[in-house]
N, C-alpha and C positions, 0 to 999 in steps of 0.2 A: 504494500500500500504506500502510495507516494505521500511523503510528509509535506504538509502545507505550512510554511513558516511565514506568519504574518507579522511583520515588525511595525513599528510605530507609524511610519508614513502611510503604508497600505491600510493598516487597521483603522486609521483616522478616517479615511475615505469610506471604507466598507461599513464600519459600525455607525458612523454618523449618518450615512444615507439610510441605513436600516432604522436607526432611531427616529429619524425624521418621518419615514414612511409609517412607522408604528405610532406616531404621535408622541414620541419620546422627547425629552429635553431635560435640562437642568432645572432644579426646583425654582429658581428665579425666573425661568422662562414662562412659568405659569402664575406669576404674580405673588409668589410666596417669598418674602424677604425676611428671613429669620435674624434676630438680634438687633443691636443698635449701631454697631460700627460698620463702616462701609468696606466692601471687599476691594482688593487691588484690581488692576486693569484686566487681568486674566481670571480673577477669582480662583487662583490656584497656588499651589506651593511654590511655583516658579515666579510668583510675584516677589518672593524674597530674593534680593540681588545675588546673582551667581549660581543659584540652584537650578539644576537641570533634571529632567525625567526621561527615561527611555523604557519602552515596552518591547518584549518579544512574546507573541501569542502563538501557541502551538495548537493546531487543530488537525487531527489525523483520523480519517474514517469516521466511525460512529462512536468511538470510545475515548478519544484523547481530547481533553478540553482543559488545558493548563497553560502555564507560561511563567514569565519572569518580569518583574518591574524593578528598575534601578533608579535610585535617587542619589545624584552626585552633588556633594555639598558646595563645591566651588570649582573654578576653572583651573586651578593650580594642581600641584601634586599633593593630594590629601595626606599621604603618608608623611611627607616632609613638613606640611603645614596642617597640623592636626586641628580639630575643632572641639571646643568644649561641648560636652554631651552628658546626658543622663538617661536612665531607664526607669520607668515606673511599671511595676508588675501589678495589674489589677487582679488577675487570676492566672496562676502559673502553669496551667495545663497546656504547655507548648514547648517548642524547641528553638528558642531564640539563641542563636550562636553569637558569641562575643560579649555576652552580658557581663561576665565577671570582670573583665578588664575595663569595661566602661565604668563599672561601679568603683573599681579600685583606683583608676587613674583620672577619671572624669573627662575623658575625651574619646573621640573616634579617629581612626586613621584610614578608613576605607569608605567607599560608597555604601549605602544601605540597600540591601537586596531583599526583595520579597518574592516568595515562590510557594510551592506546596510542601506539605509536611515531609514527604519522603525524598525531597530534592534539596534539602538543606546542605547535604554534603557536596552536591554539585554547585550550589551557590558559593560555598567556601572555596572550592577548587577554582571557580571562575574568577573570584576576587583575587585569589593568589596569583593566578596567571596574569591578570590585568596589572596588578600592582608590581609584580616582579619584572614585568616587561617595560615599565615606565622609565624614561630617562631620569637618571639621578638615583635610581634604586638598585644599582648594580651590586651593592654590598648588603642588601637587606636579607636577613635570615629569619625574620619573624614578622608575621602580619596578623593582626586581629580582625578577621573578616566578620562583618555584622550582617547576619542573614536571618530574617524573620519568615514565618510561614503561617498558613492556615490549611486545613485539610479539605481538598476539593474532590475527595473520593466518591461522593455521590454521583457526580457527573463525569468524572475523569477516571481513567484506568491508572490510578495512582501507583499500584504495585508494579506497573510497567516501567516506572521511573524514566519517563520520556524526556524530561529536561536534562540537557547536557551542559557541561561547563562552558562549552562554546556559545550556547545561548545566553549565558550570563554575561560573558565578555561582550557579546553583540549588543545586549541591552545597555550596558554601560557606555559602549562606544556610540550608540545611537541617541544617547541622552541629549536633550536640547531644552532651551528655555521656551517661553511662550505658552500657548494653550496646551493643556494636557488632556489626552484622550482618556475617557472614563467608561465605566460599565464593564462589558465583557471583553476586556483586553488584559494582556500581561498576566500578572499574578491573580487577577480577578476573573479570568476566563471561565473557571468552573465552580465558583463559589456560590453559596446560598445564604440568604439573610432573611430572617423572619418567615421562612417558607417560600419566599419569592427569590428571584434571581438577584444575587449580590454582585459585587465587583469592585473595581477601583473607583474611588471618588476623591475629589480635592476641593479645597476652598481656601480663602485667605481673608484676613482683616488688616486694615491699615489704621493705626491709631491717629487721632487728630494731632496736629503739630504741638498743641499745648500739653499733650500727654506723651510727647516724645517722637511722634511720627513713625514709630517702628512698625514693621510688618511681621505678622505671624501667618505662616502658611502650613497647611495640613494636607497630607495624603493618606488615604486609608485603604485597607483591603478588608472588605466586610464579608463575614462568613459566620454570623452568630444568630442567636435566637432571643426570644423574650416576647414583649408585647409592644408592637410598634406604635410609637407616637411621632407625630410630625408637627412641629411648632406648637406643641401643647395640646394637640387634638389626639384622642385615643383611637387612631385609625385602625390598628389591628383588631381591636375589640369590636368596633363598629362594622368592620368587614367580615367578622366572624373567623379570623385566622390569627390565633395566638397560642403560645405555649400554656399548658395546664388547662386548656379548654375542656378536655375530657373529664377532668376532675371537678369542674365547677359548673359545666353546662351540658356537654355532649360526650357520653362514655365511648362512642365509636370514633372519636376524633383523636388523632395523635400528632403532635408537632413538638419535636424535641427542642428544649431550650439550648442544647449544647452547640458548640461551634467555636469559632475564634475570631479575633479582630486585631489586626495590626494597625497602629496609628503612629504616623511619623510627623513630628512637629519641627519646623525650622523657623528661625527668626534671625533678624539682623540686630536685635537688641543685644547690648553687651552684658551677657549673663555668664556666670560660672556654673559648674556642675550642680551646686547646691540649689540655686534658683531655677535651673533648668529642670531639676527633679520636681520642684514645686509647680512649675509650668506643666509638666507632664501629668501630674495628678489632676490638674484642672481639665486637661484634654479628656481624661477618663470620665469626668463629669459630663462632658459633651456626649460621650457614648450613652451615658445614663439618660440624657434628654431624649434619645431616640427610642428608649424602651429596652435597651440591652441590660441584662441582669448579671453578666459575668458568671454564668452557671458553673457547676462543678466540673464539667467536661469542656470548658472553654479556655483557650489560651489568649488572654487579652493583655497586650503590651503597648506601652507608649515609649517611643524613642524621641527625645527632644535634643535639638542641636542648635547652637548659636554659630552663625557664619559671619559675625561682626569682624570686619577685616582687621581692625586694630587689635583683636584678641586672639587671632589664630596663633597656634603654638608652634614656634620654630625651635625644634629641639637641637639645632646647631648653636643656639644661644644658651648661655648658662643660666640667665635670669629671665623670668617671665613676669612682666609688669602690666597686667591687664587693667583696663578702666572698666569698672563694674557699676551697673545700675544699683541704686540703693533699694533695700527691701520695701520702703514706703511707696516706691514707684512701680511695684509689681502688679498691683491689682488690675489696672487696665489690660495688661498682658494676659492675666488670668481670664478675664472676660473674653478677650479676643480668641484665646485658645479654645474655650468652651464653645463659642459661636462657630468658629471655623471647623472644629471637629464634628459637631452635630451636622452642619451643612454638608460637609464632605461625605458623611455617611448617608445622608438623604440623597445626595447627588449620585452616589454609587447605585442606589436603588432606582432612581428616576431614569438613569441613563442605560441601565441594563435592559436586555431584550430576552424574549422567550428563548430558552436554550434546551436542545435535545442532546443527550450525551450517553454515557455508559449504559448498556443493556436497554436502550430505548427509553430511558427515563427522561422526562420533560419537566423542567422547572419554569413556571410562568413568570413573566416580568410583573412588577408591581402594576396593578391596574390604575393608571393615572387618572383616567376619567372618573372612576368610582371614588378615588381618593379626593379629587377636587369636589365632587358632590358632597362627600362626608364633611370636608372642611368648610364648605359653603354653608352648612347647617349650623 
């Protein structure tokens, strides 16, 4: 069977056309504008200066629905110019690689890779290949690859381990700024969220000048359960599709709350690892606003990174003298992270399309027309 490798440029044309034909769009396309702060020009993680995103989408026959998404922090050599970073674990049923070094040293030294659960090893291998091949890294003998995952095994032949390290390298090399493709692309190709098709979503917030003017951008891989809420409206319950329904309403209905969610937060605000962890905790609150409950079988992680140019860590220098935002100025960034995370997750649902995958299984897209009718009430 011929492998169809759909990378960012082709996927953007294919999925966008499909989404338009199916009446799909981002949440703001339908007049829903969550939060109080305004998004950046792309309403994407790439509104943070220097941040780039690349996808590789793998579709093969009837059973392969998976891929890779790469988030590259800046245009330089990330190993040589490390970024302050932190991780917050909402629920640890997952396989996030690189977490202990981030917690210990407070920085990252590689792109952030998202893929499926059984392809984390290939994600690491791809990051190693990419990093070791970069000019200036000829003497590097240790790399902390950061690779997150969710399990796309309902729609994807996950045991076949179809993601290769070369796909990871390709996703990194294809990363670019500007608009970010969402929905059934990259690491979101085979994911499921609240029983509907999940995927990749992104959003951003730009603080007013008198609050610093900083940008917070979020990219998510949604694959979790719970009771869907959209901008405060209990959509899942009103549409009759939510976890635990069999226990409170319909004994013949079963929708597991399990799954996982990866949330990646980037900002140009000058933050250290301590305040980045605080920011990551607020992103998790954004997931809660969508109705996610971080169930027992869910791996829910937030990776938060500052790409402030003045605070990049040059380890060729003996001293590190960052300029840091004070604690009292963090609250606007907290609100921005909550808003952008929630909207990114909603975008992942709004932009996904009906998907048929492994063993003929079909996961429908969120019924936007019905959602709008519910929210109109």
